[in-house]
PADOMI-848997 format. One record per residue (C-alpha): residue number from 0; x, y, z. Coordinates in nm, 3 decimals. Layout:
N
   seq         x         y         z
   NUM         X         Y         Z
...
END
This chain:
611
   seq         x         y         z
     0    -2.982     0.131     4.080
     1    -2.909     0.044     3.714
     2    -3.197     0.097     3.470
     3    -3.196    -0.056     3.121
     4    -3.363     0.058     2.801
     5    -3.560    -0.261     2.743
     6    -3.693    -0.141     2.406
     7    -3.348    -0.118     2.234
     8    -3.086    -0.376     2.133
     9    -2.764    -0.293     1.947
    10    -2.601    -0.587     1.770
    11    -2.333    -0.638     1.502
    12    -2.316    -0.933     1.263
    13    -1.956    -1.051     1.225
    14    -1.814    -1.335     1.016
    15    -1.554    -1.446     0.766
    16    -1.601    -1.333     0.405
    17    -1.883    -1.512     0.219
    18    -2.034    -1.680     0.524
    19    -2.371    -1.513     0.456
    20    -2.398    -1.201     0.676
    21    -2.567    -0.974     0.421
    22    -2.806    -1.247     0.303
    23    -2.915    -1.311     0.663
    24    -2.973    -0.936     0.720
    25    -3.191    -0.937     0.404
    26    -3.418    -1.200     0.561
    27    -3.424    -1.022     0.898
    28    -3.544    -0.707     0.721
    29    -3.810    -0.898     0.525
    30    -3.945    -1.092     0.823
    31    -3.961    -0.786     1.048
    32    -4.191    -0.609     0.800
    33    -3.951    -0.345     0.665
    34    -4.066    -0.416     0.309
    35    -4.423    -0.423     0.178
    36    -4.556    -0.767     0.080
    37    -4.563    -0.673    -0.289
    38    -4.232    -0.480    -0.287
    39    -3.960    -0.594    -0.526
    40    -3.632    -0.621    -0.336
    41    -3.290    -0.697    -0.484
    42    -3.073    -0.964    -0.323
    43    -2.817    -0.845    -0.065
    44    -2.998    -0.512    -0.034
    45    -2.742    -0.387     0.222
    46    -2.458    -0.409    -0.034
    47    -2.550    -0.082    -0.200
    48    -2.222    -0.005    -0.380
    49    -2.167    -0.123    -0.740
    50    -1.841    -0.296    -0.647
    51    -2.006    -0.466    -0.350
    52    -2.283    -0.602    -0.571
    53    -2.045    -0.718    -0.845
    54    -1.798    -0.893    -0.616
    55    -2.051    -1.023    -0.365
    56    -1.859    -0.875    -0.071
    57    -1.933    -0.608     0.187
    58    -1.677    -0.326     0.183
    59    -1.833    -0.068     0.417
    60    -2.021    -0.139     0.739
    61    -2.391    -0.054     0.708
    62    -2.646     0.038     0.974
    63    -3.005    -0.071     0.971
    64    -3.280    -0.123     1.229
    65    -3.581    -0.352     1.263
    66    -3.878    -0.363     1.502
    67    -3.960    -0.693     1.675
    68    -4.217    -0.733     1.954
    69    -4.199    -0.362     2.035
    70    -3.819    -0.363     2.059
    71    -3.596    -0.172     1.816
    72    -3.298    -0.385     1.708
    73    -3.014    -0.178     1.558
    74    -2.815    -0.410     1.330
    75    -2.470    -0.335     1.188
    76    -2.367    -0.546     0.886
    77    -1.985    -0.559     0.884
    78    -1.732    -0.653     0.613
    79    -1.591    -1.005     0.624
    80    -1.270    -0.950     0.427
    81    -0.954    -0.908     0.636
    82    -0.852    -0.592     0.448
    83    -1.156    -0.410     0.585
    84    -1.091    -0.515     0.945
    85    -1.057    -0.149     1.042
    86    -1.431    -0.113     0.978
    87    -1.510    -0.407     1.210
    88    -1.289    -0.284     1.496
    89    -1.465     0.053     1.507
    90    -1.817    -0.079     1.471
    91    -1.786    -0.308     1.773
    92    -1.768    -0.001     1.999
    93    -2.126     0.085     1.895
    94    -2.295    -0.238     2.000
    95    -2.370    -0.440     2.314
    96    -2.335    -0.784     2.159
    97    -2.252    -0.971     1.837
    98    -2.394    -1.245     1.617
    99    -2.101    -1.461     1.504
   100    -2.188    -1.627     1.174
   101    -2.000    -1.944     1.080
   102    -2.044    -2.148     0.761
   103    -2.175    -2.494     0.864
   104    -1.944    -2.658     0.607
   105    -1.627    -2.444     0.615
   106    -1.619    -2.385     0.991
   107    -1.419    -2.104     1.157
   108    -1.181    -1.929     0.913
   109    -0.901    -1.669     0.968
   110    -1.133    -1.369     0.971
   111    -1.369    -1.551     1.211
   112    -1.080    -1.566     1.456
   113    -0.993    -1.197     1.401
   114    -1.341    -1.051     1.446
   115    -1.426    -1.282     1.738
   116    -1.105    -1.188     1.924
   117    -1.198    -0.818     1.889
   118    -1.551    -0.884     2.024
   119    -1.420    -1.088     2.318
   120    -1.165    -0.816     2.406
   121    -1.456    -0.573     2.447
   122    -1.641    -0.824     2.667
   123    -1.935    -0.853     2.426
   124    -2.189    -1.134     2.452
   125    -2.181    -1.366     2.149
   126    -2.463    -1.553     1.975
   127    -2.306    -1.825     1.756
   128    -2.507    -1.889     1.439
   129    -2.416    -2.177     1.210
   130    -2.534    -2.057     0.871
   131    -2.591    -2.246     0.543
   132    -2.727    -2.545     0.736
   133    -2.902    -2.644     0.412
   134    -2.571    -2.717     0.237
   135    -2.539    -3.087     0.141
   136    -2.181    -3.093     0.278
   137    -2.268    -2.928     0.611
   138    -2.100    -3.078     0.920
   139    -2.281    -2.885     1.191
   140    -2.181    -3.090     1.496
   141    -1.808    -3.081     1.407
   142    -1.826    -2.706     1.346
   143    -1.994    -2.654     1.688
   144    -1.689    -2.820     1.849
   145    -1.452    -2.608     1.637
   146    -1.634    -2.291     1.749
   147    -1.607    -2.389     2.116
   148    -1.235    -2.468     2.069
   149    -1.185    -2.126     1.908
   150    -1.365    -1.949     2.195
   151    -1.141    -2.125     2.451
   152    -0.829    -2.057     2.245
   153    -0.911    -1.684     2.240
   154    -0.951    -1.674     2.620
   155    -1.325    -1.628     2.651
   156    -1.503    -1.600     2.987
   157    -1.726    -1.881     3.118
   158    -2.032    -1.681     3.018
   159    -1.903    -1.632     2.664
   160    -1.821    -2.004     2.636
   161    -2.183    -2.076     2.726
   162    -2.305    -1.872     2.426
   163    -2.632    -1.982     2.264
   164    -2.593    -2.176     1.935
   165    -2.846    -2.147     1.652
   166    -2.867    -2.322     1.317
   167    -2.976    -2.102     1.024
   168    -3.027    -2.091     0.654
   169    -2.990    -1.726     0.556
   170    -3.111    -1.796     0.204
   171    -3.429    -1.971     0.321
   172    -3.478    -1.734     0.616
   173    -3.503    -2.008     0.881
   174    -3.349    -2.065     1.223
   175    -3.372    -2.342     1.484
   176    -3.203    -2.453     1.806
   177    -3.108    -2.797     1.666
   178    -2.941    -2.899     1.338
   179    -3.186    -3.190     1.309
   180    -3.502    -2.978     1.344
   181    -3.561    -2.755     1.040
   182    -3.678    -2.403     1.124
   183    -3.970    -2.223     0.964
   184    -3.867    -1.858     1.016
   185    -3.613    -1.640     1.200
   186    -3.823    -1.609     1.518
   187    -3.571    -1.816     1.725
   188    -3.294    -1.573     1.625
   189    -3.499    -1.262     1.708
   190    -3.604    -1.413     2.044
   191    -3.241    -1.501     2.129
   192    -3.129    -1.144     2.051
   193    -3.393    -1.004     2.286
   194    -3.320    -1.258     2.563
   195    -2.938    -1.274     2.547
   196    -2.800    -0.944     2.413
   197    -2.802    -0.691     2.700
   198    -3.009    -0.375     2.662
   199    -2.818    -0.044     2.685
   200    -2.822     0.143     3.015
   201    -3.074     0.424     3.065
   202    -2.849     0.730     3.123
   203    -3.073     1.001     2.977
   204    -3.032     1.234     3.278
   205    -2.649     1.248     3.259
   206    -2.444     1.495     3.048
   207    -2.425     1.410     2.675
   208    -2.149     1.175     2.558
   209    -2.124     0.998     2.220
   210    -1.826     0.827     2.057
   211    -1.797     0.865     1.678
   212    -1.739     0.509     1.549
   213    -1.809     0.555     1.179
   214    -1.825     0.832     0.920
   215    -2.031     0.891     0.611
   216    -1.984     1.170     0.360
   217    -2.241     1.370     0.168
   218    -2.166     1.637    -0.094
   219    -2.434     1.865     0.054
   220    -2.380     1.840     0.431
   221    -2.018     1.717     0.446
   222    -1.916     1.462     0.707
   223    -2.185     1.267     0.891
   224    -2.084     1.122     1.229
   225    -2.233     0.784     1.327
   226    -2.218     0.640     1.678
   227    -2.404     0.531     1.988
   228    -2.511     0.783     2.251
   229    -2.342     0.655     2.569
   230    -2.528     0.894     2.799
   231    -2.751     1.200     2.791
   232    -2.993     1.331     2.531
   233    -2.908     1.527     2.216
   234    -3.143     1.787     2.067
   235    -3.144     1.939     1.719
   236    -2.944     2.266     1.698
   237    -2.798     2.199     2.043
   238    -2.453     2.344     2.125
   239    -2.200     2.060     2.165
   240    -1.828     2.016     2.233
   241    -1.595     1.782     2.038
   242    -1.296     1.623     2.217
   243    -1.054     1.337     2.155
   244    -0.920     1.090     2.414
   245    -0.588     1.039     2.233
   246    -0.530     1.414     2.197
   247    -0.590     1.546     2.554
   248    -0.394     1.870     2.501
   249    -0.636     1.985     2.231
   250    -0.904     2.220     2.365
   251    -1.267     2.107     2.307
   252    -1.409     2.247     1.983
   253    -1.754     2.409     1.990
   254    -2.007     2.299     1.728
   255    -2.380     2.262     1.666
   256    -2.588     1.946     1.606
   257    -2.756     2.064     1.286
   258    -2.943     1.743     1.189
   259    -3.002     1.419     1.381
   260    -3.107     1.090     1.220
   261    -3.208     0.753     1.362
   262    -3.203     0.432     1.157
   263    -3.529     0.270     1.054
   264    -3.512    -0.020     0.807
   265    -3.286     0.100     0.525
   266    -3.362     0.467     0.584
   267    -3.225     0.746     0.800
   268    -3.519     0.918     0.964
   269    -3.471     1.280     1.080
   270    -3.556     1.331     1.450
   271    -3.551     1.637     1.675
   272    -3.388     1.454     1.965
   273    -3.240     1.118     2.063
   274    -3.133     0.966     2.393
   275    -2.881     0.721     2.542
   276    -2.853     0.375     2.388
   277    -2.960     0.484     2.040
   278    -2.734     0.462     1.734
   279    -2.765     0.791     1.544
   280    -2.618     0.984     1.251
   281    -2.531     1.350     1.305
   282    -2.441     1.623     1.054
   283    -2.315     1.977     1.098
   284    -1.961     1.921     1.236
   285    -1.722     1.993     0.949
   286    -1.395     1.851     1.085
   287    -1.535     1.557     1.288
   288    -1.333     1.235     1.265
   289    -1.358     0.877     1.386
   290    -1.254     0.848     1.751
   291    -1.383     1.196     1.848
   292    -1.627     1.225     2.138
   293    -1.932     1.454     2.114
   294    -2.009     1.592     2.462
   295    -2.212     1.848     2.650
   296    -2.009     2.175     2.662
   297    -2.027     2.182     3.044
   298    -1.874     1.829     3.076
   299    -1.635     1.760     2.782
   300    -1.515     1.413     2.895
   301    -1.375     1.209     2.602
   302    -1.428     0.833     2.565
   303    -1.133     0.598     2.498
   304    -1.119     0.454     2.148
   305    -0.947     0.150     2.001
   306    -0.638     0.256     1.811
   307    -0.693     0.141     1.454
   308    -0.439    -0.123     1.349
   309    -0.161     0.030     1.141
   310    -0.149    -0.032     0.763
   311     0.074    -0.319     0.648
   312     0.102    -0.246     0.275
   313     0.181     0.056     0.060
   314     0.162     0.162    -0.305
   315     0.263     0.480    -0.485
   316    -0.012     0.662    -0.676
   317     0.123     0.910    -0.931
   318     0.006     1.126    -1.220
   319    -0.005     0.930    -1.545
   320     0.291     1.032    -1.764
   321     0.261     0.774    -2.043
   322     0.229     0.878    -2.411
   323    -0.148     0.812    -2.383
   324    -0.190     1.033    -2.074
   325    -0.510     1.238    -2.060
   326    -0.683     1.059    -2.349
   327    -0.932     0.853    -2.147
   328    -0.964     1.011    -1.801
   329    -1.165     1.304    -1.673
   330    -0.945     1.384    -1.369
   331    -0.577     1.367    -1.458
   332    -0.385     1.633    -1.259
   333    -0.194     1.597    -0.931
   334    -0.444     1.833    -0.764
   335    -0.733     1.604    -0.868
   336    -0.544     1.302    -0.734
   337    -0.450     1.471    -0.404
   338    -0.806     1.594    -0.339
   339    -0.958     1.251    -0.411
   340    -0.713     1.063    -0.186
   341    -0.763     1.313     0.098
   342    -1.140     1.276     0.061
   343    -1.104     0.897     0.096
   344    -0.913     0.933     0.425
   345    -1.213     1.122     0.571
   346    -1.421     0.805     0.584
   347    -1.155     0.530     0.576
   348    -0.933     0.561     0.884
   349    -0.733     0.249     0.789
   350    -0.592     0.441     0.491
   351    -0.286     0.666     0.522
   352    -0.184     0.908     0.244
   353     0.153     1.087     0.247
   354     0.309     1.311    -0.015
   355     0.651     1.199    -0.140
   356     0.922     1.454    -0.064
   357     1.060     1.627    -0.370
   358     0.765     1.517    -0.585
   359     0.442     1.710    -0.615
   360     0.268     1.448    -0.830
   361     0.326     1.122    -0.635
   362     0.164     0.997    -0.314
   363     0.230     0.696    -0.093
   364    -0.101     0.526    -0.006
   365    -0.088     0.271     0.276
   366    -0.369     0.027     0.355
   367    -0.450    -0.308     0.513
   368    -0.388    -0.528     0.209
   369    -0.406    -0.575    -0.167
   370    -0.787    -0.595    -0.168
   371    -0.817    -0.275     0.037
   372    -0.604    -0.079    -0.211
   373    -0.743    -0.243    -0.527
   374    -1.100    -0.148    -0.423
   375    -0.985     0.215    -0.391
   376    -0.815     0.200    -0.734
   377    -1.126     0.050    -0.899
   378    -1.356     0.305    -0.732
   379    -1.140     0.597    -0.850
   380    -1.116     0.452    -1.197
   381    -1.495     0.436    -1.227
   382    -1.522     0.795    -1.112
   383    -1.312     0.906    -1.412
   384    -0.964     0.928    -1.257
   385    -0.652     0.847    -1.456
   386    -0.325     0.769    -1.275
   387    -0.038     0.521    -1.239
   388     0.029     0.286    -0.946
   389     0.345     0.105    -0.837
   390     0.367    -0.262    -0.731
   391     0.245    -0.315    -0.371
   392     0.518    -0.332    -0.105
   393     0.498    -0.428     0.262
   394     0.571    -0.181     0.540
   395     0.864    -0.299     0.752
   396     0.903    -0.208     1.121
   397     1.196    -0.205     1.359
   398     1.095    -0.370     1.688
   399     1.358    -0.381     1.967
   400     1.633    -0.321     1.713
   401     1.517    -0.610     1.489
   402     1.380    -0.553     1.139
   403     1.030    -0.709     1.123
   404     0.772    -0.766     0.851
   405     0.395    -0.842     0.855
   406     0.304    -1.210     0.874
   407    -0.034    -1.348     0.762
   408    -0.220    -1.653     0.892
   409    -0.318    -1.839     0.573
   410    -0.583    -2.112     0.567
   411    -0.620    -2.322     0.252
   412    -0.883    -2.586     0.176
   413    -0.773    -2.799    -0.121
   414    -0.836    -3.141    -0.279
   415    -0.612    -3.407    -0.117
   416    -0.399    -3.458    -0.431
   417    -0.309    -3.086    -0.446
   418    -0.186    -3.052    -0.084
   419     0.178    -3.136    -0.168
   420     0.202    -2.873    -0.444
   421     0.058    -2.602    -0.215
   422     0.297    -2.689     0.073
   423     0.593    -2.680    -0.168
   424     0.499    -2.342    -0.315
   425     0.423    -2.172     0.020
   426     0.748    -2.311     0.172
   427     0.940    -2.155    -0.120
   428     0.772    -1.824    -0.026
   429     0.906    -1.849     0.332
   430     0.581    -1.998     0.464
   431     0.579    -2.182     0.797
   432     0.352    -2.489     0.807
   433     0.127    -2.503     1.117
   434    -0.122    -2.790     1.089
   435    -0.325    -3.009     0.855
   436    -0.680    -3.148     0.890
   437    -0.808    -3.401     0.631
   438    -1.186    -3.404     0.577
   439    -1.376    -3.606     0.314
   440    -1.138    -3.591     0.016
   441    -1.017    -3.240     0.102
   442    -0.740    -3.111     0.326
   443    -0.747    -2.794     0.537
   444    -0.401    -2.650     0.616
   445    -0.274    -2.346     0.807
   446     0.048    -2.151     0.748
   447     0.223    -1.837     0.865
   448     0.339    -1.661     0.547
   449     0.506    -1.318     0.506
   450     0.261    -1.075     0.339
   451     0.505    -1.017     0.053
   452     0.520    -1.395    -0.002
   453     0.153    -1.387    -0.105
   454     0.207    -1.126    -0.381
   455     0.126    -1.296    -0.710
   456     0.048    -1.632    -0.547
   457    -0.332    -1.643    -0.586
   458    -0.317    -1.718    -0.960
   459    -0.056    -1.989    -0.901
   460    -0.274    -2.133    -0.624
   461    -0.581    -2.158    -0.848
   462    -0.371    -2.329    -1.118
   463    -0.216    -2.574    -0.869
   464    -0.558    -2.668    -0.727
   465    -0.735    -2.682    -1.068
   466    -0.960    -2.396    -0.954
   467    -1.101    -2.599    -0.662
   468    -0.892    -2.450    -0.380
   469    -1.013    -2.195    -0.124
   470    -0.753    -1.964     0.028
   471    -0.801    -1.688     0.286
   472    -0.559    -1.492     0.501
   473    -0.560    -1.242     0.785
   474    -0.283    -1.030     0.937
   475    -0.140    -1.215     1.240
   476     0.168    -1.029     1.370
   477     0.497    -0.858     1.289
   478     0.791    -1.101     1.299
   479     1.159    -1.110     1.209
   480     1.234    -1.031     0.841
   481     1.257    -1.360     0.651
   482     1.519    -1.255     0.394
   483     1.512    -1.198     0.018
   484     1.222    -1.338    -0.181
   485     1.194    -1.347    -0.559
   486     0.872    -1.182    -0.677
   487     0.842    -1.327    -1.024
   488     1.036    -1.588    -1.218
   489     0.905    -1.481    -1.560
   490     0.993    -1.180    -1.776
   491     0.787    -0.928    -1.973
   492     0.741    -0.884    -2.346
   493     0.792    -0.509    -2.397
   494     0.675    -0.313    -2.703
   495     0.961    -0.146    -2.892
   496     0.760     0.121    -3.073
   497     0.441     0.325    -3.054
   498     0.152     0.243    -3.287
   499    -0.129    -0.004    -3.338
   500    -0.072    -0.376    -3.284
   501    -0.140    -0.585    -3.597
   502    -0.204    -0.957    -3.646
   503     0.122    -1.007    -3.841
   504     0.330    -0.848    -3.562
   505     0.157    -1.045    -3.283
   506     0.187    -1.371    -3.483
   507     0.564    -1.323    -3.502
   508     0.587    -1.269    -3.126
   509     0.337    -1.512    -2.971
   510     0.583    -1.807    -2.976
   511     0.789    -1.620    -2.716
   512     0.520    -1.614    -2.448
   513     0.161    -1.531    -2.354
   514     0.017    -1.217    -2.513
   515    -0.194    -0.958    -2.324
   516    -0.319    -0.770    -2.632
   517    -0.510    -0.838    -2.952
   518    -0.481    -0.681    -3.302
   519    -0.604    -0.321    -3.308
   520    -0.478    -0.239    -2.956
   521    -0.289     0.089    -2.933
   522     0.055     0.039    -2.776
   523     0.354     0.258    -2.695
   524     0.727     0.195    -2.655
   525     0.788     0.057    -2.306
   526     0.438    -0.092    -2.265
   527     0.422    -0.456    -2.150
   528     0.231    -0.659    -2.411
   529     0.288    -1.011    -2.279
   530     0.474    -1.248    -2.048
   531     0.770    -1.468    -2.138
   532     0.875    -1.781    -1.945
   533     1.236    -1.655    -1.955
   534     1.356    -1.466    -1.648
   535     1.450    -1.153    -1.846
   536     1.248    -0.901    -2.047
   537     1.234    -0.926    -2.427
   538     1.171    -0.625    -2.651
   539     0.929    -0.708    -2.935
   540     0.763    -0.524    -3.224
   541     0.389    -0.601    -3.233
   542     0.329    -0.316    -3.483
   543     0.538    -0.484    -3.755
   544     0.343    -0.505    -4.081
   545     0.391    -0.751    -4.365
   546     0.603    -0.600    -4.639
   547     0.409    -0.623    -4.964
   548     0.570    -0.630    -5.310
   549     0.444    -0.703    -5.660
   550     0.558    -1.061    -5.602
   551     0.382    -1.105    -5.261
   552     0.015    -1.022    -5.221
   553    -0.148    -0.964    -4.882
   554    -0.346    -1.290    -4.894
   555    -0.092    -1.517    -5.059
   556     0.030    -1.675    -4.731
   557    -0.182    -1.901    -4.512
   558    -0.415    -1.731    -4.263
   559    -0.245    -1.632    -3.939
   560    -0.362    -1.829    -3.637
   561    -0.349    -1.615    -3.324
   562    -0.369    -1.754    -2.971
   563    -0.636    -1.565    -2.769
   564    -0.471    -1.310    -2.536
   565    -0.483    -1.333    -2.156
   566    -0.720    -1.062    -2.025
   567    -0.625    -0.973    -1.667
   568    -0.835    -0.820    -1.390
   569    -0.710    -0.530    -1.180
   570    -0.592    -0.764    -0.900
   571    -0.413    -0.989    -1.149
   572    -0.236    -0.686    -1.301
   573    -0.120    -0.572    -0.956
   574     0.008    -0.923    -0.878
   575     0.192    -0.940    -1.210
   576     0.385    -0.612    -1.170
   577     0.764    -0.641    -1.141
   578     0.962    -0.392    -0.932
   579     1.051    -0.180    -1.238
   580     0.693    -0.168    -1.373
   581     0.384     0.049    -1.319
   582     0.015    -0.005    -1.385
   583    -0.150     0.270    -1.588
   584    -0.513     0.295    -1.469
   585    -0.775     0.480    -1.675
   586    -1.158     0.452    -1.687
   587    -1.130     0.243    -2.005
   588    -0.797     0.059    -1.983
   589    -0.542    -0.114    -1.761
   590    -0.195    -0.103    -1.914
   591     0.120    -0.251    -1.760
   592     0.428    -0.047    -1.852
   593     0.793    -0.009    -1.762
   594     0.860     0.282    -1.525
   595     1.140     0.388    -1.766
   596     0.982     0.379    -2.112
   597     1.291     0.448    -2.325
   598     1.472     0.119    -2.404
   599     1.829     0.256    -2.397
   600     1.774     0.445    -2.068
   601     1.616     0.131    -1.920
   602     1.919    -0.079    -2.017
   603     2.156     0.180    -1.867
   604     1.957     0.181    -1.542
   605     1.964    -0.201    -1.529
   606     2.339    -0.207    -1.593
   607     2.408     0.050    -1.319
   608     2.205    -0.158    -1.069
   609     2.406    -0.471    -1.154
   610     2.733    -0.281    -1.116
END
């Protein structure tokens, strides 16, 4: 007879980026009494990282737990951005059901499809929550139909198709069973979780078995394994065995469960033992990795684990060798760079780092997309690292003797008068048009576009849609290579000498294109200081000073009128890079440069390529 642990529920919140997962978790924590009545709480309390708070996105999955009517609900807040899909895939192995959050105005988006397909594959029960029901442009009833269509399209079971639907406002902390009846609190959501999400099985008497689904890292205790205990009970300082399903030839490794933690609100609470169904954190196993199974030594049976989707994009990280190397960074050597990248792979299994043969100061870093890699670059930069990165490039595969490349499903939502421009641009980037849905002055369109076709497009897209367009993409499949694709139609303005840029020098150059620097900026020969509409690079001297004589005084000419420079973000710099350029990343600066700094050597290299 099957016994259930009625006092535990394990649930993950999944959704497309910016559909309100973290805000909803905030309200669930508040209404379940995690915070004191007079406690000051920041918004999106689960987004604890600086970058997460600044960008308003979740990068790492977070665990929390609330008490409701005597039942402990373990909640996992997952990332919504496609580049962090590896986090979502792993987390779903820890839970018994999911809350699918959908924006009541935007409807299902690419990442909604991705995360829902993963949940359905695992046979999870789904609670569909239409969030942001308080938006003036909400279209709840249409979105309900779109959600049902998506469930059928993804091959759901009859039970999954009959999923409960709730209507929420995460910001106001309300939920109801009808879009026409405003809610007063989140009680309907809590009750639905208890009634619909299955409780874990009571398997306390069986031998210990726990799959490691997530990792944390602490400078003092090393790696911390996070997962759900499938069966058995674990005690502090207990002898355990570590095995791996995908590596059956490897003998089980002996270890000890030094510290055990359960989740309570935002805290990890140390416990002396924990039993089946609970999500716990465990320290003391130095070389533990995601996908390992922690077992009883007398029965080391590993659990199967979803193979993490392979990376689709790669960049080269190398030691900074520019004339300004070492001036602004704290960690500048190849050993520093290698250690930091290896440390990142301990907790991010979607990331692959390989050393380049014949070079001891360059590393190929492969990830799930531009955002995935740019977050790593920004994090390292803030920690004091100084290095150079190459333009992103897609990873090609040979499938059945055919060269294939990654294809993304792109969904755009644009004003009606901008639709033609977007179709034209994406078609030029080898995009395949799928469908179009007009809705109240706006048009929603779907395309299949090669990943490399999206490099550098986001800025163009915002310009073409006057800043009103919404674009999101998710990896769809590998398909036949689409042929050559030009990355950039414009050229670079390249500094000809090292020194300090002056107003007179910039004034003489700004007619040739858009400048990236202002007077007083230190530059070096080979550094990119602007963009020219011409298709070839132009060498310019921004350090040129006005020659003064006894006939010409410094102030005798009219005042120089300088156009404000274009200041680019990290992502914009990465999108701008041409194939022969690098981005120099330091804690204080982002500098685009030519990979060959010397002008004459660069010209020789260009000539040899043409020949």
